[in-house]
N, C-alpha and C positions, 0 to 999 in steps of 0.2 A: 182106210187103206190097210190091207193085210200085209204085214212085214214078216218074212220067214224068220224062224227061230235061229237059223244058222247065221251068225254075224259075218262069216267069211263067204257068204254067197256072192258070186260074181255079179257085176253091174255092167250095163252097156248103155251108151247114149241112145236116145230116140232117133237122132239123126247123126250120121257120122261126120257130116261137115259142120255141125254146130255143137261144139263141146260145151258151150255155156247154156244150152237149152235144157229142157226137162229130161230126166232119165228114169228108167224103170229097173227094178231088180230083175235078175235073170229068171227067177221062178215066180215072179209076180203075175197074176192074171192080167189078161189084155185089157179088161174093163176098169182096172183100178186107176185112181187118179194119179197122174205123174207127179213126181217130186221135183220141185224147183231147186236149181243149184243156188247155194248161198253166195251172194256177191261178196268179194273180198273187201275188207274194211280199208278205208283210205288212210294212207300214212300221214299221221298228224305232223310228223317232223317235216315232211316235204311241204305241206301247206304253210307251216310256220316259216320255213326257209323262204318260200315265195313271198309271204307277207313282209319278212324282213328285207328281202331284196327290193320289194316295191317301196318300202319306207326309205331305203338308202337312195334309190333313184329320185324320190321326191325331195330328199334332203339335198342331194347334189344339185337338183334343178333350182331349189330355193337359194342355195349359195351362189349359183351362177347368175341368178337374177339380181343379186345385191350390187349396188353401185361400187365402183372401184374406190379405194382409199385415196385421200389427197396425196399422201407420201407413201409410196410402196417400200417394202423392206429393202434396205441397201446398206452397204458398208459405209460407215461415216468417216473413216480415216482419209480417203482421197479428197473428200470435200473439205475436211479440216485442213488438210495439207494445202489445198488451193487457196483457202481463206487465209492461212498463215503466210503464204507466199505474197499475196496481194497486200496484206497488212504490213509485211516487212518492207515491201517496195515503197509504200506510202511513208513509212517511218523513216526510211533512208532518204527519201525525197525531202521530207521536212527538215531533217538534220543537216542535209546538204544545202538547204536553202534553194531548192529548185525554183527557177523563175515561173514555171507553169503554175505554181500554187499561189502566186501573188496576183492581186487584182490590179489590172493596168490603170494608169491615170487617164484623165479625160483626153489627153493628147496621144495616148497609146504607149507611153513609156512605162516600163515595168520596174518598179522600185526594188532595191535589194533589201532582203529581210535581215534584221538583226538577230542576235543569238536569242534574245528573249522572245521574239516573234516565232522563231523556229520551235522553241520548247513549248510555247503556248499552243501553236498549231498541232504539234505532235500529241500533246495531252488531250486537246479537244477531239482529235481524230480517234485516239484510242478509247475515249469514252463514248464517242458518238456511234462507233461501229457496233458494240454490243446493244446499245439502245435501239439502233435501227434493226438489228436482228430480232429483238423482242417485238418490235412493231410489225416486222414481216411475219413472224409466227402468229401474232394476233390477227393479222389479215387473213392468213390461211385457215386459222381456226374459225374465224367468222364465216369464211366461204364454205367450210365444211358444215357449219350449222345451217347456213342458208340453203345449201344444195342437199342437205340431209345425206351427207357422205361421211364415212368414218375417217378419222384423222390419219391412222396408219402408224408407221414407225416413228415414235417421238424423237429418238436419237438422230435418225436420218433427217427428220424435219428440221431440227435445230442446226445440224451441220450444213444442210443444203441452203437454209436461209442465211446463215453466216457467210457461206461462199458467194451467194448471189449478191449480198450487200457489199462485200469486199470487192468483188469484180466490178460492180456498178460504180463504186467509189473511185475507180481509176479514171472516170471522166473528169475528175478534178485536175488530172495531169495533161489534159488536152491543151496544147498551146494556142493562144489567140491574143491578138493585140486590141480587140474590140471589147471595151468594158461591158457593154450590155450583153454581148455573147457570153463572156466569162461569167457574168452573174446568172444568166439563164442556165448555163451548164452546171454551176454550183448548186442551184436550187432545184431545177427540174431534170437535170441529167440523170441523177441517181435513181429516182423513182421510175423514170421511163425505161431506163436500161434494165432495172430490176424486174419490171413487169414483163419486158420482152424475154429475159432469161428464164423467167418462171414457166414460160410456155414449154420449152423442150425439157427442162430439168424436172418439173413436176407433171409433165404431160397434161397441161391444162388447155382448155379452149381459150382463144384470145379474149373472149368476153369474160370468162372466169378469171383470167389473169388480170384484166383491168379491174374487176370487182375486188380481187384480193389486194391489188395495189391501193385502191381507194380506201379499203378498210385498214391497210397498213399505215397510210398517211393519217387516218383518223386516230389510230393507236399511238402514233408518234406525237400527235398534237395532245392527246391525253397525258402522255408521259411528260411532255414539256410543260403542259399546264399544271400537272400535279407537282412537278419540281418547283415551278414558280410560286405556287401556293405555299409550299413548304418554306421556301426562302422568305416569302413575304411574312409568314407567320412567325418566323424565328428572328426577324430583324426589327 
């Protein structure tokens, strides 16, 4: 191709409607091979931004596909306040010798508690509630392991578990004159009510709530069994 010596020679496109097509120099012979326009280089920063945005979309999709935690982040103070209120109500009931806490006789009569029985019942209740909370936490952690779900907020987990246990323990205050009914409430009332309360509080499926309750009872048996072994070994 013959290129003129003058570098300022005018150029014109071969076709006016195609600015990206071949062009010829103004003084170039008609038989010369046309010169192709050089394609602009792709902006690497734009491609990197697109790759980064695609990675962000994939990461968001992966996070959205993760199972929800057992305990979502929440403020623990309201749950501790609810637990403290229920525990205080039980403590006052024991100190006042509430007849609802006594086990009826075979004929339905409710005996009056002495001062020693009241203090003994208060001490047992204040020790039992933290142990029951640990058993409930154990059941929820076991459920998280079985379902392959994250545990979530540990502070809210302990606070909600304590609130559930204290609320469920109010079944001890249900008045009844039937001895067998009172025994059933004292034994099975707390775990049943705790399992029901776990459904709305932890947003669990009823089947998962029943599973967590079963693991919680197992954890409580392990705690009681371990305490019995310690007492047996030290006496």
